[in-house]
N, C-alpha and C positions, 0 to 999 in steps of 0.2 A: 838475783832471781832469774835473769835471762840465762845465765850459765847453767843453773839447776834445771830449768825447763828444757833447755837444749839437750842436756844429758839424759833426762827422762825420755825425750823423743828418740834419741839415739839408741836407748836400751829398749825401745818399743813398749814402754810403760804407758805412755799417752800418745795421742796422735796430734797432728798440727793444729786442728781446730780447737781441741781441748787446751793445748798450750797457749793459743791466742786468747781464749776466754780467761784462763787463769792469770795470764800476764796483765790483761786489761783490768781484771778485778783487783789484782795486787797493786798495780801502778796507780790506779785512781784513788786508792785508800792508803794513806801513809802510816796508819796505825801499826801495821805489822812491822814496818821498818823502825818506827819509834820504839816499840816494845823490845825489839831485838837489840837495838843500841843500848837501851836502859839495862837489859839483862847482862849484856857483855861488859858494861861498865860497873856492874854490881849494884845498880840502883833498884829500887822497889818497882815491881811490875804490878799493875792492877790485877786483882783476882778475877774481876768480872770481865767477860769477853764482850766487847762491843759488837753491834750487829755486823759491821764490815768483816771482822775477824770470823764471826760465826758463819757468815756467808761463804767466805773463802775456804774455811775448813770443811764445811759440809760439801761444797762443790768438789774440792780436790778428793775427799774421801769417797764421794760418789763415783768419780771417774776411775780411781785406782787406789786400793788400800795400800799396796806396796809403795806407790808414789807418795802417799800421805806420810807414811812412816819415814821415808827417805827425807822429805822436805822438813819434817818435824825435827829430825836429828840435825840437819844442816843449819837450821835456824834456832838452835839451842833450846829446843822444846818450848818455844813460845806458843806453839799451837796446842790446843787441848788434846788430852789423851783420848784414845778411842772409847774408853768407858764413859767419858763425858759426852761424846757424840751419841752414844747409845741412850744416855739419859735425855738428851734433846729429842731424839727420835721418839722416845717413850711418851713425850708430852703430846704427840700427835695421835689422835684416835683414828687408826687406820682400819678399824673393823668394818665389815660390810654395812652398807647404808650410805647416807649422804655425809660427806666430809665437811664438818663445820669450819675447819681451817681454810679450805678452799673458798667457801662462801665469804669468810672474813677477808681473805686476800682480795677477792673481787670487789668487795665493798671499799677497801682502801684504795684500790686501783681507780675506781670511779671517782672517789673524793679527790684524788690527785690529778685527775684528767680535766683539762680545760674544755673539752668538747664532749658531747654525749657519746656514750659507748654503746655500739650496736654489735650484737653477737649472734652466732649461729649455734644451735644446740644439736648435737648428733649422738646417736646411740649405735652400739654394735656389741656383738658377743665375741669373746676370745676363749678358745678351747683350752682347758687346763687338765692336768693329770687327775684322774679319779683316785684319790688317795686320802685315807683317814689318818690324822696325826693327833697325838696327845701331848699337851704342854703340862709337865708335872709342876712347874712353878705356879701357874695360874689355875691348874685343874680344868683346862679348856680343851675341847675337841675342835680340830680344824678339818674341814673337808666336806661337811654336810651342807645341804641347802640352807642359805641364810640370806634373808631379805632385809636385815637390819632392824627387825622388829622385836628382837630379844627372844625369839622362840628357839629353844634348844631341846631336841627330842631325839631319842635313839631311833625312832621310826622314820625320821627324815631321810630322804634319798641322798646318796653321795653326789656332790655337785660335779657337773660336767663342763660348765662354762662360767665365765664371769661376764655379767651384763654391765657395761660401762656407759656412763653418761659424761659427755665432755662439752665444755663451752669454748668456742673459738671466736675471737674478735675479728670482725670484718673491716673495722676501721683502723685497728692497730695490729701489732705483730706479736700476739701471744695467744696461748691456749692453756686450759686448765681442766683436769678431770674433777668433777664435783661429786662423784660417788660411784660405787660398784656394788654388785649383788651376786652372790653365789647361787647359781640356778641349775636345774636339771632340764626342765622343759617349761619355759616361760611362755604362757599363752598371751594372746593379744589383749585380753581384758586386763591382765596384770601389768603389761607394758604400758597401756594407756594410763592406768592409775599412777604408775611411777613417773611418767612424763608430766602429768598434771601436778604431782607433788613437787617435782623438780622446778616447774615453772612458778609454783607458789613460793618456794624457798628463794628463787632468784629475784623475785620482785623487790624485796627490801634492799637488795644490793645496789640497785640503781641502774643496772644494765637493761637494755631492751633486746629481747629475743625476737629476731626477724624470721628465722627459718628453722625447720627440723629436718635433719638428713638421716636416712637409713638405707639399707640395701633392699633388694627386691624379693626377699623371702615372703611367703604367704602371710605369716603372722604379722609382719610389719605393715603390709598393705591393709590388713584387717584392722590393725591398730590405728592407722590413719583414718580409716572409715569411722571407727568409734569416736575419734576426736572431732569428726565433722567433715571430713573430706569425701569427695565423690569421684570415683575413677571411671564412671560411665562416660563413654565418648560423647554422648549426646547432651549430658548434663554435667560437664566437666567442672570440678571445683577442687583446686589443689591447696586450699587454705582453710584454716579454722580460726575461730576467735576465742581467746582466753583472756578474761578480765579486760574487755574492750581493746585488746591488742590483737591485730591480725597477724597470724603466723603462717607462712607458706611452707609447703613440704617439698623436699627433693628426694627422688629415688636416685641414689648415687650413680652418676653417669659412667663411672669406671666399671661398675657392675653391669650396667645396662649394655654397654658396648660389648662386653663378653657374652651376654645372653643373646644379643643379635648375631654376633659372630658364630656362636654355637648353633643357633637355629639355621643360619645360612649354610654352614658346613654340613649339618646333618640332613636337612631337607633338600639341599642342593639347588632347588628351583623355586623361584617366586614368579609372580605375574603381576604387572602393574595395571593401572586402570585402563590403559589402552591395549591390554592383552599382549604386551611385549614381554618376552621371556627374559627373566633375570636368572642367570645360570652361573653356579660356582665353577663350572667347567672352564670358563674363560680365565679364571684366576689360575687354575691348574695348568692350562695351556701356556700362560705367561711364565709360570714357574719353570715348566719343562723347557720352554724356549730359551730362557735365560741360562739355565744350567747347561743346555746343549751348546750355546754360543760362547759360554764362559764370560758373559758380560751382563750387567744389570742396568735397566733403563731408569736410573736414578731413583730406585726404591729399595726397601729393606726386605723384600719378599724372599724368604729362605725356607728351608725344609721344616724348621720348627714352627713356622706360621701355618703350614699346611697340615702337618701331623702334630697337633698340639694336645692330644688326648692326655698326655702325662704332664702338661704344663698349662692346664686350663686357668689356673689362678693368675698367671702373668697378664697384666693389663696391656703391656706394650705389644704383645703378640696380636691382640685383638685390634688395638688402635692403629698399628702399622699395617695390618691387613686391610682394614676399611679406612684407608688414608688417601689423601689427594695424590700422593706420588704413585700409588698403584693405579688410580683412575687415569692419571696422565699417561702412564705407560700403556694402558689398554687403548686409550684414545690415539696415541702415537702409532701403535700397530695397526689400528683400524683406519685412520684418516691419512696419515703420512706415508706409512709403508705399504698401505693397501693390501694387507695380508688377508687371504680368504678366510682363514680360521677365526678371524676377529671381526668379520664383516657385520655381524649382528650383535656386537657387544655394547651397543649404545644404552640399552636399558640397564645393564649391569653397571656401566660407568655412572649413570645417574644415581643408582641405588647407593653406590659407595660414596659419591660426593654428598648426598643428602645427609648421611649419618656422620660423615667427616665434619661437615659444617656444624651440625647439631652438637657434636662432641666438643668442637672448638669453642662454641658460644658458652657452654656450661663449664668450661675450664679456663676462662679468661683470667690472666694473672697480672696484667699491666695495662695502664692507660696509654702507654707509648707503643703498644703493638698496633698492627695494621689489620684491616679486614675483619673477619669474624672473631679473631683472637683478642680484639681490643676489649678492655673492661667496659661494662655497661655504662653508657653515658648518653647525653642528649644527642650527640653526633650520630650514633649508630642505632638508636632505639627504633627508628622507622624501618631500617633495613632488617633488624631482628624481628620486628612485628610482621613484616611482609613474609619473611622466611618461615615464621611460625605457622601462618595460615597455609602457606604452600606445603610445608612439611606435614601438617595435620591432614590436609586433603590427600596428600600422597600416601600416607599410611592407611587412611580410610579405604583407598582403592587398591591396596596391596593384598595379594592373595598368596597363600602358601600351598605347596603341593602335599596333599595327604593321600592316604590309601584310596579314598573315594573320589579323588580329584582335587581341584583347587578350591580352597575355602578362604574366606576373609581372614587375614592374619589376626585381627582383633577378636575373632570368635574362636581362634585356635588355642591349643594348650601352650603355645610359645609366645603369647601376647605380652608377657610382662615387660620385656625389654623395650618393645615398641611403645607401650603405654607410658613407661618411665620417661622416655625422651619427650613425648608430647607433654606430659605433666611438668617436666623440667622447664620447657620453653614457656609454658603458661605461667609458671612461678616466677620466671625471670621478668616478665612484663608486669606482674603484680608487684614485685619488689621495686621496679622502676617507678610505678605510680605512687607507692608508699614512701619512698626515700629520695629518689633523684628528682622526680617531677615536682615534689613538694618542697624541694630546696634544702632538705636535711643533709644530703650528701651530694658531692659533685660527680662521683662515679662509684661503681661497686665492682670489686674483683670477686667473681663468682667461684673462683677456686677455693676461697676460704670457707665456702659452704659445702665442700666435698668431703667425703669420708677419708681422704688421704691423711688428714690430721690425726684421727683416732687410730688409723692403721699404723702410722709411724710410732704412736705411743705404744701399741702392742709390740712392735719390733723392739723398742727400747726395753720393754719388760722382759721379753725373751732373751735379749742380748745380755741383760744384767746377770743371768744365771751362768754365764760362761759357756761350758760345753753342754749344760742342761738347758735346752730351749723349750722345755715342756714343764712349766712350774706347777707345783701343787698349790692348794689354796693358801697355805701358810706362807709359802715362798712368794706368791703373788702379793699377799698382804705386806710383806717386808719390802718388796720392791716398790709397791704403790706408795708406801709411807715415805721412802727416800725421794721418789719422784715428786710427790706433792710438796715436800720441804724444799727441794731444789728449785721448783718452778714457782714457789710462792713469791719470790722477788721477780715479778714478771718484767720489771723495767731493766734489770741487769741481765736476765737470762731470757732474751726474746728471740733467740735464733733456733729454738727447738722445733719449730714447725717449718723451717726452711729446708728445701730439698736441694742438696748439692748436685750439680750437673757433672757428669763424668766426661772430662775433656781429655782424650787420649792423643798424645803427640804422635803424629804419623810421619811427618816429614822433618827430618833432622839434617843439619849440615855441619860438616867437620871444619877444621881450621883451613883445609885446602879447598874450601867451597869456591867454585867458579864465580858465584854471585859476589863474594867478598872481593875477589880479584877485579871483577868488573867495577865495583864501587870504588876501589882504591885507585883505579886507572881512569876514572871518569874525569872529564875536563871540568874544572871548577869545584872539585870535591877533594878534600884533603885525605891523606892516607889514614888519618886517625879517626875518620868518621865511623861511628858505630851504626850498624844496620838497625833500622827501626823494626821492632818485633811486636808493636802494639796490637797488630791484627792477628797474631798467632792463635789466640783463643777463638776468634771468629772463624778462622780458617779450619781449625780442628772441628768446630761445631758444624761447619759446612760439610766436612767429610762424613761426620756422623749422620747428618740429616739427608745427605744425597749420596747414598752408597751405590756405586755403579761398577766396581771392579768385581770380577768373578773368577772362577777357576780357569785354568788353561784349556783352550779349545784346540783340538787337533784338526779342526776343519779350517779352511781358508776363510778370510774375513768376508762375511756376507754384508749386505746392506745394513742389516740390523746391527752388526758389530761396528761397522764404519761410523754409523751415527753416534754410537756411544763413545768411540774414540774421539770424535770431534767434540763431544760434550766434555770429555776428560781434558782435552786440549784447552777448553775454556777455563777450566779450573787451574790448569798449569799457568795460564796467563794471569789469572787472579792472584795466584801465589807469588809469581815473580814480580808483578807490578807493585806489590806491597813490600818487596825486599830490595829491588834495584833502585839506584840513585840516578843512573844515566837516563835522561829524558829521551834521547834518540833511541836507545834500546827499548824503552817502554813503548814508544810509538811503533816500533817494528813488530811488537807482539800483538797489537790490537788490529782487527780488521777495519779497513776504511769503508768499504762497501758492505752493507749488511743485507742487501737484497738476496744474495745467494743463500742466506740462512732462513728464508721464509718457511721452508719445509723441514727445519731441523728441530731436534729435541730442545736446544737452547731457547729458541723462539717460543716453543710451547710452554716451557717452564717459566719464561719471562712474561707469559700471558700476552704474547704478541708484540711486546715493546721492551721497555727497560724496567718494568715494575719488579721483576724477579731478582734483579741485581746481578745476574750472570753476565759474563763477558764473552764477546765474540772474538775468537782467535783468528789471527791472520793465516793466509794460505801457507806461509813458511812454517809456522808453528804446527799446523795440521800435518804438513808433510813430514816434519821431524817426528811427531808422535806416531804416525803410521809406520815410519821406518823403524822406530824403536820397538813398536809392538811386533813388527815382523821378525826382528832379531830375538825378541823375548820368546817367541813361539818355537824357536829352534832349541830351547832348553826345556827339559822336563823338570821344572822348578817345584813340582809337587814332591819329588823324590830327592832332589839335590839342590845345593845352594847355587844362586846365580852369581856369575862373575861379572859384577857391575862394570869394572874397568874395561873388560873385553868388549862388552856391549857398547859402552861409550866410544871406544876406539873404532868399532865398526861403523857406528853412526857418523862419527867425525870423518872417517875415511871416505864414506859415501858422498859427503858434502864438501870435502876439502878443496877441490878444484872447481866447485860449481860457482858460476858467475851469476846465477839467478836467485840464490838464497840471500835474503836480507840485503837487497840492493841499496837500501837507505843507509847502510852502515859501511859502504865502500870507502867513504872518506876517512872514517876511523881506521879502517884496515890499512889504507895507504899511509896514514900518519904514524902508525905504530910499526916500529921496526921489529919488535920481538913477537914471535907467534904465540908466546905464552900469555901475552896481554892483548891479543887481538880480540876486539869486541865480538866480531862475528863468530869466531871459534868458541869463545867463552859462552856466548849466548846459546849456541847449539848444545854445548855440554851441559849448561844449566837446565835447558828444557829436557834433555834426555835423562839427566840425573833426577829431576823432579818426578818425571813419569815413572822411572824405574823404582824409586823409593816408594812411591804410592802403591805400585803393584806388589812389591815385596812385602811391605807392611800389611797389606790386606791379606796376602796369602798366609803370612804367619798368624794373623788374627783368625783367619778361617781355619787354619790347622788346629788351633787351640779350642775351637768351638765344638767340644764334644759333650754329648748329653751326660748329665750327672745322675748315675743310678742311686748314689747316696742321697741326693736331694729328693729324688722321687720317693724313696723309702721313708725319708724324714717327713715329707708332706703326708704320706699315707698313714704314718703313725700318729701325727698330730690331728689330722682331720678325718 
């Protein structure tokens, strides 16, 4: 089976995650192997397929039809024919309305759980193709508005959207759609009735619904009001009671951060309660400064973050704009570099930090995180409560610039995003009182209450159509049926709501890596020692989170650029200390005295001490990085490839006869007869190589970041 799955991966029929899932499913259940052995020996094979075989067959067929046929042939047709799978699918009623199979599956899940199951209910619409189809076998039309009530009339409108309701467990790792409805224009009254009906059907299953999540469109807010919520800032109430159970509401924070970003970009100026100006112009100045200098102050601010009109849907562009890294960059320019153009950016920095913290609280994923990203628990509830009051008062005093002057943002037309954040923080504390403080749960991961889960479900639906990512009503029904069957066994398939992080390898080392030579020639370390690469993933994550390299600058290094090179030198030290085995070399990389870094970007990111985890480079490392950057600027590497060997040679030649570089390694240099194994020489080469690789990989990445016109037209067509 491992051989077959490997061949499927090599032929790009399945990916690595699918292969792992199939192998786990296959290996844990031996029935497939037993049946295969029986058939090969001519013995009788049971006609009935046991649940484990059904599960494996449906899963493999869902991932790839071609893979299923291949595996079926390799295993002597012990897997059922595709016509049999169609009969199994036909037993699931996937018509519009509430799906009884999903409700039964949830009931079984609760019965098999030792602890109470708490879930979040979420709703959202997915755009579909307006297309009418006729099934001659059943005499049924597909494509008209259908709320699952059996009404079929030629006068009904063609459906534009699918309104989907989904249940997501907040204590376990599973999710399940419980129904969908084909709609054209669903009003708030209809939505509220559907939600009440869903809550009524979910009661017999045994789960407890603790929250309702939706995006910020007007009908959803009105729906919440009809259920019993009140979004008036003076009489705020974000919860409603259904059958003696209090349910809080969340306006999805991912949508809210985009609304705040859009308002900030369009209106450009806000004013806080102390009449300090909050200006988008400071972000523009930071962007232009970084592009001019060719360096970035450990933030992801790029062109697409400023000119996002064709990419408004991307949440990361909004969250990265209103992030702590951008606030730190502005503060560094204002306080450390004393730049006149940023002298009054304090109010803008506070504005960005407030929304960054609010977004982190509403997206907590783990109890092991630190700060505001930690899951809701007894340890951080007081901090969140204080911030909630501070944030609410801040928004109440916030004013936005309109044609007639500055007006309170809560009285403007752009108030939805700001109200959504206030409501989310209120709901967080309400959940703490109901679940954590009462002892029902030890902590609560708020990310499970976000709409990301249902959005990922929509992505799966669109991806199931291959090149057709705009399904008709009949195609949506077919995919929905497969997905419900596949996720029915929530214990085996519990990874569908996990988000894979993209870890891009940036720094690679060949067999002639000077680090390996250093390790092989270190005292007390054998030549067969393998370099520990446990921290590679963390290093790559650090590169993704702290982006600081930019395009080549034709200007000489300013104080702005020098501070960033020192920051990069700190990362070079972090990388090398996780790879080198020689303790003396490690000590030579790290600064002994840190007082000279009090005004540096590293200290700012470390929050004044060691809390940020960044390392302080020694003067020798900083000097080598400066010299490497100097030689790099002599190349027009935007137009031609960089000769890394030549740059390394120039750096080595500069320090070859220097008696001041790495004085602590003089003993090693005297003991070593061969210059090819000299620790000082190899360490200089390692530092230069790491710096050059980082620069080259970023330039290649930057070169490939071109706006996709096809993606723009695709979004325009779908939405």
